N, C-alpha and C positions, 0 to 999 in steps of 0.2 A: 505331452499334454500339459503338464505343469508350466513348462516354459512358455507355451503360447498363451496360457491364461495369465501368467504374471506379466508378460509383455502387453497384453490387451488391457489389463487393469492399470498399469503404470502409464501407458500412453493415453488411456481414457482420462485419467486424473490430470495429466498435463494438458489435455485439450480443454477440460473443464476450467482449470486454472487460467489458461490463456484467454478463454472466452470471458471469464469474469473480470480479468484485468483489463481487457479491451473495452468492456462496457462501462468502466469507471468514468464519471463525468469530469473529473479533474484532468483527464488526458487532453481535453480540448482547451485548457487554460494555460497560457504561458505567463509566468510571473518573472519579473526582472530580479536582479540581484538584491535590490533594496527591499522589494516585497518579500522575498524569501527571508531576509535578515529580520525584517519587522515581525514576520510570522514566528520566527524562532524565538525572538525576545518575548513576544506576547505569550507563547506557550510556556516559557520558563516562568513568567510571572504568574500564570494560572496554576502551574504545578506547585510552586513554592508558597504562593499566597502571601498573607501578612505574617510577618515574624512576630512571635511573642503572643499571638492570639490563641 
């Protein structure tokens, strides 16, 4: 009984995770290498902000 319950819970959680991941809007967007690099640089700038402030 415990084995069936644990299998059902874990598989149910994996189904929920897959469903939520597939609903993400950024799956439909393709970014080029330059766009990805620009996004990475801008996220670093936001994270560190101004120095000395």
